[in-house]
N, CA, C and O atoms as a Maestro MAE file, in Angstrom:
{
 s_m_m2io_version
 :::
 2.0.0
}

f_m_ct {
 s_m_title
 :::
 protein
 m_atom[284] {
  # First column is atom index #
  i_m_mmod_type
  r_m_x_coord
  r_m_y_coord
  r_m_z_coord
  i_m_residue_number
  s_m_chain_name
  s_m_pdb_residue_name
  s_m_pdb_atom_name
  i_m_atomic_number
  :::
  1 25 23.446 17.975 -0.189 1 A "MET " " N  " 7
  2 3 22.407 18.268 -0.222 1 A "MET " " CA " 6
  3 2 21.749 17.174 1.298 1 A "MET " " C  " 6
  4 15 21.947 16.026 1.697 1 A "MET " " O  " 8
  5 25 20.817 18.501 1.782 2 A "LYS " " N  " 7
  6 3 20.192 18.418 2.894 2 A "LYS " " CA " 6
  7 2 18.489 18.794 2.610 2 A "LYS " " C  " 6
  8 15 18.220 19.629 1.747 2 A "LYS " " O  " 8
  9 25 17.134 17.964 3.575 3 A "LYS " " N  " 7
  10 3 16.549 18.025 3.201 3 A "LYS " " CA " 6
  11 2 15.745 19.072 4.791 3 A "LYS " " C  " 6
  12 15 15.336 18.212 5.570 3 A "LYS " " O  " 8
  13 25 15.592 19.842 5.106 4 A "PHE " " N  " 7
  14 3 14.915 20.745 5.946 4 A "PHE " " CA " 6
  15 2 13.195 20.482 6.290 4 A "PHE " " C  " 6
  16 15 12.510 19.798 5.529 4 A "PHE " " O  " 8
  17 25 12.868 20.853 7.009 5 A "LEU " " N  " 7
  18 3 11.301 20.382 7.311 5 A "LEU " " CA " 6
  19 2 10.946 21.658 7.454 5 A "LEU " " C  " 6
  20 15 11.594 22.270 8.303 5 A "LEU " " O  " 8
  21 25 9.685 22.560 6.594 6 A "VAL " " N  " 7
  22 3 9.350 23.644 6.307 6 A "VAL " " CA " 6
  23 2 7.874 23.631 7.308 6 A "VAL " " C  " 6
  24 15 7.342 22.529 7.438 6 A "VAL " " O  " 8
  25 25 7.532 24.261 7.673 7 A "ILE " " N  " 7
  26 3 5.824 24.289 8.320 7 A "ILE " " CA " 6
  27 2 5.021 25.364 7.216 7 A "ILE " " C  " 6
  28 15 5.883 26.220 7.016 7 A "ILE " " O  " 8
  29 25 4.400 25.557 6.802 8 A "VAL " " N  " 7
  30 3 3.425 26.527 5.741 8 A "VAL " " CA " 6
  31 2 2.364 26.246 6.879 8 A "VAL " " C  " 6
  32 15 2.009 25.271 7.540 8 A "VAL " " O  " 8
  33 25 1.989 27.777 6.767 9 A "GLU " " N  " 7
  34 3 0.585 28.162 7.555 9 A "GLU " " CA " 6
  35 2 0.029 29.635 7.048 9 A "GLU " " C  " 6
  36 15 0.454 30.769 6.828 9 A "GLU " " O  " 8
  37 25 -1.164 28.898 7.009 10 A "LYS " " N  " 7
  38 3 -2.064 30.105 6.657 10 A "LYS " " CA " 6
  39 2 -2.210 31.279 8.028 10 A "LYS " " C  " 6
  40 15 -2.276 30.889 9.193 10 A "LYS " " O  " 8
  41 25 -2.243 32.784 7.623 11 A "SER " " N  " 7
  42 3 -2.513 33.510 8.814 11 A "SER " " CA " 6
  43 2 -3.702 34.273 8.808 11 A "SER " " C  " 6
  44 15 -4.616 33.752 8.169 11 A "SER " " O  " 8
  45 25 -3.965 35.442 9.378 12 A "SER " " N  " 7
  46 3 -5.160 36.297 9.239 12 A "SER " " CA " 6
  47 2 -4.240 37.490 7.898 12 A "SER " " C  " 6
  48 15 -4.950 38.321 7.332 12 A "SER " " O  " 8
  49 25 -3.111 37.441 7.635 13 A "THR " " N  " 7
  50 3 -3.023 38.420 6.568 13 A "THR " " CA " 6
  51 2 -2.210 37.405 5.206 13 A "THR " " C  " 6
  52 15 -1.364 37.875 4.445 13 A "THR " " O  " 8
  53 25 -2.543 36.457 5.177 14 A "GLY " " N  " 7
  54 3 -1.833 35.573 3.905 14 A "GLY " " CA " 6
  55 2 -1.035 33.987 4.329 14 A "GLY " " C  " 6
  56 15 -1.656 33.013 4.754 14 A "GLY " " O  " 8
  57 25 0.417 34.036 4.097 15 A "TRP " " N  " 7
  58 3 0.476 32.827 5.153 15 A "TRP " " CA " 6
  59 2 2.037 33.277 5.273 15 A "TRP " " C  " 6
  60 15 2.713 34.186 4.793 15 A "TRP " " O  " 8
  61 25 2.321 31.932 6.356 16 A "GLU " " N  " 7
  62 3 3.993 31.989 6.642 16 A "GLU " " CA " 6
  63 2 4.303 30.872 6.537 16 A "GLU " " C  " 6
  64 15 3.552 29.925 6.308 16 A "GLU " " O  " 8
  65 25 6.159 30.845 6.788 17 A "ALA " " N  " 7
  66 3 6.684 29.357 6.847 17 A "ALA " " CA " 6
  67 2 7.956 29.628 7.577 17 A "ALA " " C  " 6
  68 15 8.644 30.649 7.596 17 A "ALA " " O  " 8
  69 25 8.161 28.094 8.373 18 A "TYR " " N  " 7
  70 3 9.329 29.023 9.358 18 A "TYR " " CA " 6
  71 2 10.126 27.152 9.212 18 A "TYR " " C  " 6
  72 15 9.378 26.275 8.782 18 A "TYR " " O  " 8
  73 25 11.413 26.820 9.555 19 A "ALA " " N  " 7
  74 3 12.409 25.797 9.391 19 A "ALA " " CA " 6
  75 2 12.633 25.895 10.930 19 A "ALA " " C  " 6
  76 15 13.406 26.621 11.555 19 A "ALA " " O  " 8
  77 25 11.348 24.550 11.558 20 A "PRO " " N  " 7
  78 3 12.305 24.203 12.983 20 A "PRO " " CA " 6
  79 2 13.367 24.092 13.425 20 A "PRO " " C  " 6
  80 15 13.776 24.493 14.514 20 A "PRO " " O  " 8
  81 25 14.105 23.340 12.335 21 A "ASP " " N  " 7
  82 3 15.522 22.927 12.710 21 A "ASP " " CA " 6
  83 2 16.266 24.271 12.642 21 A "ASP " " C  " 6
  84 15 17.318 24.254 13.282 21 A "ASP " " O  " 8
  85 25 16.013 25.305 12.094 22 A "LEU " " N  " 7
  86 3 16.465 26.382 12.230 22 A "LEU " " CA " 6
  87 2 16.005 27.860 12.528 22 A "LEU " " C  " 6
  88 15 15.737 28.807 11.790 22 A "LEU " " O  " 8
  89 25 16.021 27.669 14.077 23 A "PRO " " N  " 7
  90 3 15.550 28.638 14.968 23 A "PRO " " CA " 6
  91 2 15.792 30.480 14.186 23 A "PRO " " C  " 6
  92 15 16.829 30.958 13.728 23 A "PRO " " O  " 8
  93 25 14.667 31.001 14.279 24 A "GLY " " N  " 7
  94 3 15.234 32.478 13.773 24 A "GLY " " CA " 6
  95 2 14.679 32.710 12.324 24 A "GLY " " C  " 6
  96 15 14.335 33.818 11.913 24 A "GLY " " O  " 8
  97 25 14.631 31.613 11.630 25 A "VAL " " N  " 7
  98 3 14.176 31.231 9.686 25 A "VAL " " CA " 6
  99 2 13.025 31.665 9.790 25 A "VAL " " C  " 6
  100 15 12.773 31.211 10.906 25 A "VAL " " O  " 8
  101 25 12.049 32.241 9.466 26 A "GLY " " N  " 7
  102 3 10.919 32.339 9.127 26 A "GLY " " CA " 6
  103 2 10.491 33.610 7.929 26 A "GLY " " C  " 6
  104 15 11.097 34.640 7.633 26 A "GLY " " O  " 8
  105 25 9.207 33.044 7.415 27 A "VAL " " N  " 7
  106 3 9.345 34.175 6.433 27 A "VAL " " CA " 6
  107 2 7.480 34.322 6.424 27 A "VAL " " C  " 6
  108 15 6.716 33.562 7.020 27 A "VAL " " O  " 8
  109 25 7.081 35.534 5.562 28 A "VAL " " N  " 7
  110 3 5.596 35.835 5.240 28 A "VAL " " CA " 6
  111 2 5.209 36.146 3.871 28 A "VAL " " C  " 6
  112 15 6.087 36.719 3.225 28 A "VAL " " O  " 8
  113 25 4.091 35.905 3.254 29 A "GLY " " N  " 7
  114 3 3.983 36.382 2.250 29 A "GLY " " CA " 6
  115 2 2.801 36.546 1.824 29 A "GLY " " C  " 6
  116 15 2.082 37.000 2.714 29 A "GLY " " O  " 8
  117 25 2.111 36.328 0.555 30 A "LYS " " N  " 7
  118 3 0.752 36.545 0.798 30 A "LYS " " CA " 6
  119 2 0.118 35.188 -0.123 30 A "LYS " " C  " 6
  120 15 -1.038 34.986 -0.495 30 A "LYS " " O  " 8
  121 25 1.121 34.527 -0.283 31 A "SER " " N  " 7
  122 3 0.845 33.297 -1.173 31 A "SER " " CA " 6
  123 2 1.301 32.084 -0.715 31 A "SER " " C  " 6
  124 15 2.339 32.227 -0.070 31 A "SER " " O  " 8
  125 25 0.859 30.738 -0.815 32 A "VAL " " N  " 7
  126 3 1.602 29.801 -0.330 32 A "VAL " " CA " 6
  127 2 3.074 29.412 -1.540 32 A "VAL " " C  " 6
  128 15 4.146 28.880 -1.251 32 A "VAL " " O  " 8
  129 25 2.683 29.819 -2.648 33 A "GLU " " N  " 7
  130 3 4.092 29.933 -3.854 33 A "GLU " " CA " 6
  131 2 5.040 30.759 -3.267 33 A "GLU " " C  " 6
  132 15 6.145 30.249 -3.082 33 A "GLU " " O  " 8
  133 25 4.813 32.353 -2.800 34 A "ILE " " N  " 7
  134 3 5.471 33.262 -2.172 34 A "ILE " " CA " 6
  135 2 6.293 32.907 -1.116 34 A "ILE " " C  " 6
  136 15 7.502 33.117 -1.022 34 A "ILE " " O  " 8
  137 25 5.526 32.330 -0.292 35 A "VAL " " N  " 7
  138 3 6.394 31.594 1.087 35 A "VAL " " CA " 6
  139 2 7.223 30.521 1.019 35 A "VAL " " C  " 6
  140 15 8.231 30.519 1.725 35 A "VAL " " O  " 8
  141 25 6.923 29.382 0.120 36 A "LYS " " N  " 7
  142 3 7.743 28.685 -0.507 36 A "LYS " " CA " 6
  143 2 9.406 29.026 -0.917 36 A "LYS " " C  " 6
  144 15 10.509 28.718 -0.466 36 A "LYS " " O  " 8
  145 25 8.874 29.848 -2.043 37 A "ARG " " N  " 7
  146 3 10.311 30.768 -2.967 37 A "ARG " " CA " 6
  147 2 11.508 31.411 -1.650 37 A "ARG " " C  " 6
  148 15 12.713 31.183 -1.551 37 A "ARG " " O  " 8
  149 25 10.482 32.378 -0.649 38 A "LEU " " N  " 7
  150 3 11.228 32.966 0.174 38 A "LEU " " CA " 6
  151 2 11.728 32.225 1.383 38 A "LEU " " C  " 6
  152 15 12.692 32.775 1.914 38 A "LEU " " O  " 8
  153 25 11.249 30.939 2.040 39 A "ILE " " N  " 7
  154 3 12.112 30.091 2.686 39 A "ILE " " CA " 6
  155 2 13.202 29.250 2.185 39 A "ILE " " C  " 6
  156 15 14.241 28.992 2.793 39 A "ILE " " O  " 8
  157 25 12.952 28.952 1.318 40 A "LYS " " N  " 7
  158 3 14.188 28.097 0.431 40 A "LYS " " CA " 6
  159 2 15.450 29.330 0.275 40 A "LYS " " C  " 6
  160 15 16.653 29.277 0.528 40 A "LYS " " O  " 8
  161 25 14.926 29.994 -0.045 41 A "GLU " " N  " 7
  162 3 15.785 31.710 -0.074 41 A "GLU " " CA " 6
  163 2 16.599 31.747 1.249 41 A "GLU " " C  " 6
  164 15 17.810 31.554 1.139 41 A "GLU " " O  " 8
  165 25 16.082 31.972 2.496 42 A "ALA " " N  " 7
  166 3 16.166 31.971 3.663 42 A "ALA " " CA " 6
  167 2 16.919 31.035 4.333 42 A "ALA " " C  " 6
  168 15 17.633 31.383 5.274 42 A "ALA " " O  " 8
  169 25 16.856 29.980 3.995 43 A "ILE " " N  " 7
  170 3 17.771 28.581 4.457 43 A "ILE " " CA " 6
  171 2 18.800 28.666 3.923 43 A "ILE " " C  " 6
  172 15 19.846 28.555 4.561 43 A "ILE " " O  " 8
  173 25 18.772 28.908 2.484 44 A "GLU " " N  " 7
  174 3 20.172 29.218 1.771 44 A "GLU " " CA " 6
  175 2 20.934 30.161 2.574 44 A "GLU " " C  " 6
  176 15 22.072 29.824 2.902 44 A "GLU " " O  " 8
  177 25 20.471 31.318 2.951 45 A "PHE " " N  " 7
  178 3 20.906 32.603 3.278 45 A "PHE " " CA " 6
  179 2 21.918 32.398 4.420 45 A "PHE " " C  " 6
  180 15 23.131 32.521 4.584 45 A "PHE " " O  " 8
  181 25 20.674 31.973 5.234 46 A "HIS " " N  " 7
  182 3 21.020 31.389 6.910 46 A "HIS " " CA " 6
  183 2 22.353 30.363 7.232 46 A "HIS " " C  " 6
  184 15 23.207 30.422 8.117 46 A "HIS " " O  " 8
  185 25 22.154 29.460 6.185 47 A "ILE " " N  " 7
  186 3 23.410 28.436 5.882 47 A "ILE " " CA " 6
  187 2 24.524 29.013 5.348 47 A "ILE " " C  " 6
  188 15 25.577 28.862 5.968 47 A "ILE " " O  " 8
  189 25 24.525 29.682 4.269 48 A "GLU " " N  " 7
  190 3 25.801 30.663 4.229 48 A "GLU " " CA " 6
  191 2 26.380 31.444 4.987 48 A "GLU " " C  " 6
  192 15 27.610 31.497 5.007 48 A "GLU " " O  " 8
  193 25 25.542 32.276 5.834 49 A "SER " " N  " 7
  194 3 25.674 33.277 7.084 49 A "SER " " CA " 6
  195 2 26.588 32.134 8.205 49 A "SER " " C  " 6
  196 15 27.680 32.315 8.743 49 A "SER " " O  " 8
  197 25 25.745 31.054 8.276 50 A "LEU " " N  " 7
  198 3 26.683 30.182 9.324 50 A "LEU " " CA " 6
  199 2 28.416 29.879 9.173 50 A "LEU " " C  " 6
  200 15 29.340 30.273 9.885 50 A "LEU " " O  " 8
  201 25 28.418 29.034 7.968 51 A "ARG " " N  " 7
  202 3 29.251 28.949 7.325 51 A "ARG " " CA " 6
  203 2 30.395 30.126 7.292 51 A "ARG " " C  " 6
  204 15 31.545 29.731 7.485 51 A "ARG " " O  " 8
  205 25 30.230 31.330 7.101 52 A "GLU " " N  " 7
  206 3 30.777 32.528 6.391 52 A "GLU " " CA " 6
  207 2 31.546 32.473 8.176 52 A "GLU " " C  " 6
  208 15 32.620 31.959 8.490 52 A "GLU " " O  " 8
  209 25 30.579 33.166 9.047 53 A "HIS " " N  " 7
  210 3 30.840 32.790 10.623 53 A "HIS " " CA " 6
  211 2 31.963 31.413 11.312 53 A "HIS " " C  " 6
  212 15 32.347 31.372 12.481 53 A "HIS " " O  " 8
  213 25 32.228 30.629 10.478 54 A "GLY " " N  " 7
  214 3 32.933 29.259 11.052 54 A "GLY " " CA " 6
  215 2 31.623 28.702 12.267 54 A "GLY " " C  " 6
  216 15 32.091 28.512 13.390 54 A "GLY " " O  " 8
  217 25 30.625 28.532 12.180 55 A "GLU " " N  " 7
  218 3 29.694 28.094 13.289 55 A "GLU " " CA " 6
  219 2 28.938 26.493 12.119 55 A "GLU " " C  " 6
  220 15 28.714 26.353 10.917 55 A "GLU " " O  " 8
  221 25 28.820 25.788 13.106 56 A "GLU " " N  " 7
  222 3 27.937 24.515 12.593 56 A "GLU " " CA " 6
  223 2 26.569 24.877 11.787 56 A "GLU " " C  " 6
  224 15 25.738 25.722 12.120 56 A "GLU " " O  " 8
  225 25 26.530 23.714 10.222 57 A "VAL " " N  " 7
  226 3 24.741 23.909 10.583 57 A "VAL " " CA " 6
  227 2 24.258 22.736 10.917 57 A "VAL " " C  " 6
  228 15 24.767 21.622 10.794 57 A "VAL " " O  " 8
  229 25 23.448 22.989 11.261 58 A "PRO " " N  " 7
  230 3 22.700 22.042 12.417 58 A "PRO " " CA " 6
  231 2 22.081 21.152 11.474 58 A "PRO " " C  " 6
  232 15 21.522 21.582 10.465 58 A "PRO " " O  " 8
  233 25 22.176 19.581 11.839 59 A "GLU " " N  " 7
  234 3 21.141 18.527 11.439 59 A "GLU " " CA " 6
  235 2 19.913 18.720 11.274 59 A "GLU " " C  " 6
  236 15 19.162 19.006 12.205 59 A "GLU " " O  " 8
  237 25 19.503 18.574 9.935 60 A "PRO " " N  " 7
  238 3 18.121 18.491 9.867 60 A "PRO " " CA " 6
  239 2 17.288 17.090 11.103 60 A "PRO " " C  " 6
  240 15 17.341 15.869 10.953 60 A "PRO " " O  " 8
  241 25 16.819 17.626 11.873 61 A "THR " " N  " 7
  242 3 16.258 16.288 12.529 61 A "THR " " CA " 6
  243 2 14.552 16.221 12.983 61 A "THR " " C  " 6
  244 15 13.958 15.236 13.421 61 A "THR " " O  " 8
  245 25 14.099 17.344 12.771 62 A "THR " " N  " 7
  246 3 12.105 17.349 12.804 62 A "THR " " CA " 6
  247 2 11.579 16.775 11.947 62 A "THR " " C  " 6
  248 15 12.091 16.842 10.829 62 A "THR " " O  " 8
  249 25 10.594 16.145 12.104 63 A "SER " " N  " 7
  250 3 9.890 14.829 10.849 63 A "SER " " CA " 6
  251 2 8.499 15.386 11.334 63 A "SER " " C  " 6
  252 15 8.229 16.131 12.277 63 A "SER " " O  " 8
  253 25 7.618 14.719 10.283 64 A "THR " " N  " 7
  254 3 6.335 15.419 10.356 64 A "THR " " CA " 6
  255 2 5.589 14.106 10.102 64 A "THR " " C  " 6
  256 15 6.238 13.352 9.376 64 A "THR " " O  " 8
  257 25 4.039 13.475 10.621 65 A "THR " " N  " 7
  258 3 3.654 12.517 10.025 65 A "THR " " CA " 6
  259 2 2.310 13.293 10.212 65 A "THR " " C  " 6
  260 15 2.354 14.476 10.551 65 A "THR " " O  " 8
  261 25 0.975 12.588 9.975 66 A "TYR " " N  " 7
  262 3 -0.085 12.560 10.307 66 A "TYR " " CA " 6
  263 2 -0.980 11.709 10.898 66 A "TYR " " C  " 6
  264 15 -0.544 10.619 10.527 66 A "TYR " " O  " 8
  265 25 -1.793 11.520 11.467 67 A "VAL " " N  " 7
  266 3 -3.171 10.761 12.539 67 A "VAL " " CA " 6
  267 2 -4.180 11.086 11.797 67 A "VAL " " C  " 6
  268 15 -4.458 12.155 11.253 67 A "VAL " " O  " 8
  269 25 -4.833 9.845 11.818 68 A "GLU " " N  " 7
  270 3 -6.317 10.242 11.089 68 A "GLU " " CA " 6
  271 2 -7.122 10.334 12.809 68 A "GLU " " C  " 6
  272 15 -6.747 9.667 13.774 68 A "GLU " " O  " 8
  273 25 -8.077 11.163 12.810 69 A "VAL " " N  " 7
  274 3 -9.216 11.124 14.164 69 A "VAL " " CA " 6
  275 2 -10.602 11.016 13.868 69 A "VAL " " C  " 6
  276 15 -11.001 11.532 12.825 69 A "VAL " " O  " 8
  277 25 -11.194 10.579 14.425 70 A "ALA " " N  " 7
  278 3 -12.719 10.388 14.136 70 A "ALA " " CA " 6
  279 2 -13.542 11.965 14.591 70 A "ALA " " C  " 6
  280 15 -13.926 12.065 15.757 70 A "ALA " " O  " 8
  281 25 -13.675 12.644 14.031 71 A "PHE " " N  " 7
  282 3 -14.768 13.430 14.724 71 A "PHE " " CA " 6
  283 2 -16.112 14.231 13.883 71 A "PHE " " C  " 6
  284 15 -16.960 14.852 14.524 71 A "PHE " " O  " 8
  :::
 }
 m_bond[283] {
  # First column is bond index #
  i_m_from
  i_m_to
  i_m_order
  :::
  1 1 2 1
  2 2 3 1
  3 3 4 2
  4 3 5 1
  5 5 6 1
  6 6 7 1
  7 7 8 2
  8 7 9 1
  9 9 10 1
  10 10 11 1
  11 11 12 2
  12 11 13 1
  13 13 14 1
  14 14 15 1
  15 15 16 2
  16 15 17 1
  17 17 18 1
  18 18 19 1
  19 19 20 2
  20 19 21 1
  21 21 22 1
  22 22 23 1
  23 23 24 2
  24 23 25 1
  25 25 26 1
  26 26 27 1
  27 27 28 2
  28 27 29 1
  29 29 30 1
  30 30 31 1
  31 31 32 2
  32 31 33 1
  33 33 34 1
  34 34 35 1
  35 35 36 2
  36 35 37 1
  37 37 38 1
  38 38 39 1
  39 39 40 2
  40 39 41 1
  41 41 42 1
  42 42 43 1
  43 43 44 2
  44 43 45 1
  45 45 46 1
  46 46 47 1
  47 47 48 2
  48 47 49 1
  49 49 50 1
  50 50 51 1
  51 51 52 2
  52 51 53 1
  53 53 54 1
  54 54 55 1
  55 55 56 2
  56 55 57 1
  57 57 58 1
  58 58 59 1
  59 59 60 2
  60 59 61 1
  61 61 62 1
  62 62 63 1
  63 63 64 2
  64 63 65 1
  65 65 66 1
  66 66 67 1
  67 67 68 2
  68 67 69 1
  69 69 70 1
  70 70 71 1
  71 71 72 2
  72 71 73 1
  73 73 74 1
  74 74 75 1
  75 75 76 2
  76 75 77 1
  77 77 78 1
  78 78 79 1
  79 79 80 2
  80 79 81 1
  81 81 82 1
  82 82 83 1
  83 83 84 2
  84 83 85 1
  85 85 86 1
  86 86 87 1
  87 87 88 2
  88 87 89 1
  89 89 90 1
  90 90 91 1
  91 91 92 2
  92 91 93 1
  93 93 94 1
  94 94 95 1
  95 95 96 2
  96 95 97 1
  97 97 98 1
  98 98 99 1
  99 99 100 2
  100 99 101 1
  101 101 102 1
  102 102 103 1
  103 103 104 2
  104 103 105 1
  105 105 106 1
  106 106 107 1
  107 107 108 2
  108 107 109 1
  109 109 110 1
  110 110 111 1
  111 111 112 2
  112 111 113 1
  113 113 114 1
  114 114 115 1
  115 115 116 2
  116 115 117 1
  117 117 118 1
  118 118 119 1
  119 119 120 2
  120 119 121 1
  121 121 122 1
  122 122 123 1
  123 123 124 2
  124 123 125 1
  125 125 126 1
  126 126 127 1
  127 127 128 2
  128 127 129 1
  129 129 130 1
  130 130 131 1
  131 131 132 2
  132 131 133 1
  133 133 134 1
  134 134 135 1
  135 135 136 2
  136 135 137 1
  137 137 138 1
  138 138 139 1
  139 139 140 2
  140 139 141 1
  141 141 142 1
  142 142 143 1
  143 143 144 2
  144 143 145 1
  145 145 146 1
  146 146 147 1
  147 147 148 2
  148 147 149 1
  149 149 150 1
  150 150 151 1
  151 151 152 2
  152 151 153 1
  153 153 154 1
  154 154 155 1
  155 155 156 2
  156 155 157 1
  157 157 158 1
  158 158 159 1
  159 159 160 2
  160 159 161 1
  161 161 162 1
  162 162 163 1
  163 163 164 2
  164 163 165 1
  165 165 166 1
  166 166 167 1
  167 167 168 2
  168 167 169 1
  169 169 170 1
  170 170 171 1
  171 171 172 2
  172 171 173 1
  173 173 174 1
  174 174 175 1
  175 175 176 2
  176 175 177 1
  177 177 178 1
  178 178 179 1
  179 179 180 2
  180 179 181 1
  181 181 182 1
  182 182 183 1
  183 183 184 2
  184 183 185 1
  185 185 186 1
  186 186 187 1
  187 187 188 2
  188 187 189 1
  189 189 190 1
  190 190 191 1
  191 191 192 2
  192 191 193 1
  193 193 194 1
  194 194 195 1
  195 195 196 2
  196 195 197 1
  197 197 198 1
  198 198 199 1
  199 199 200 2
  200 199 201 1
  201 201 202 1
  202 202 203 1
  203 203 204 2
  204 203 205 1
  205 205 206 1
  206 206 207 1
  207 207 208 2
  208 207 209 1
  209 209 210 1
  210 210 211 1
  211 211 212 2
  212 211 213 1
  213 213 214 1
  214 214 215 1
  215 215 216 2
  216 215 217 1
  217 217 218 1
  218 218 219 1
  219 219 220 2
  220 219 221 1
  221 221 222 1
  222 222 223 1
  223 223 224 2
  224 223 225 1
  225 225 226 1
  226 226 227 1
  227 227 228 2
  228 227 229 1
  229 229 230 1
  230 230 231 1
  231 231 232 2
  232 231 233 1
  233 233 234 1
  234 234 235 1
  235 235 236 2
  236 235 237 1
  237 237 238 1
  238 238 239 1
  239 239 240 2
  240 239 241 1
  241 241 242 1
  242 242 243 1
  243 243 244 2
  244 243 245 1
  245 245 246 1
  246 246 247 1
  247 247 248 2
  248 247 249 1
  249 249 250 1
  250 250 251 1
  251 251 252 2
  252 251 253 1
  253 253 254 1
  254 254 255 1
  255 255 256 2
  256 255 257 1
  257 257 258 1
  258 258 259 1
  259 259 260 2
  260 259 261 1
  261 261 262 1
  262 262 263 1
  263 263 264 2
  264 263 265 1
  265 265 266 1
  266 266 267 1
  267 267 268 2
  268 267 269 1
  269 269 270 1
  270 270 271 1
  271 271 272 2
  272 271 273 1
  273 273 274 1
  274 274 275 1
  275 275 276 2
  276 275 277 1
  277 277 278 1
  278 278 279 1
  279 279 280 2
  280 279 281 1
  281 281 282 1
  282 282 283 1
  283 283 284 2
  :::
 }
}
């Protein structure tokens, strides 16, 4: 089991999510709950496809942190 960082962002029409360590894997939806479900399915499908084609599954390397700033 591996953990991939997923970025979830508000868009002008709803929500979007993507996995920086898996280029091309992104989804859109009307709610955060929907994009969380869809991105998990998209990642699983993408990894399955890579394996079926004999390609290497990239290691997750992206991380995140927060910084506090005064404004």
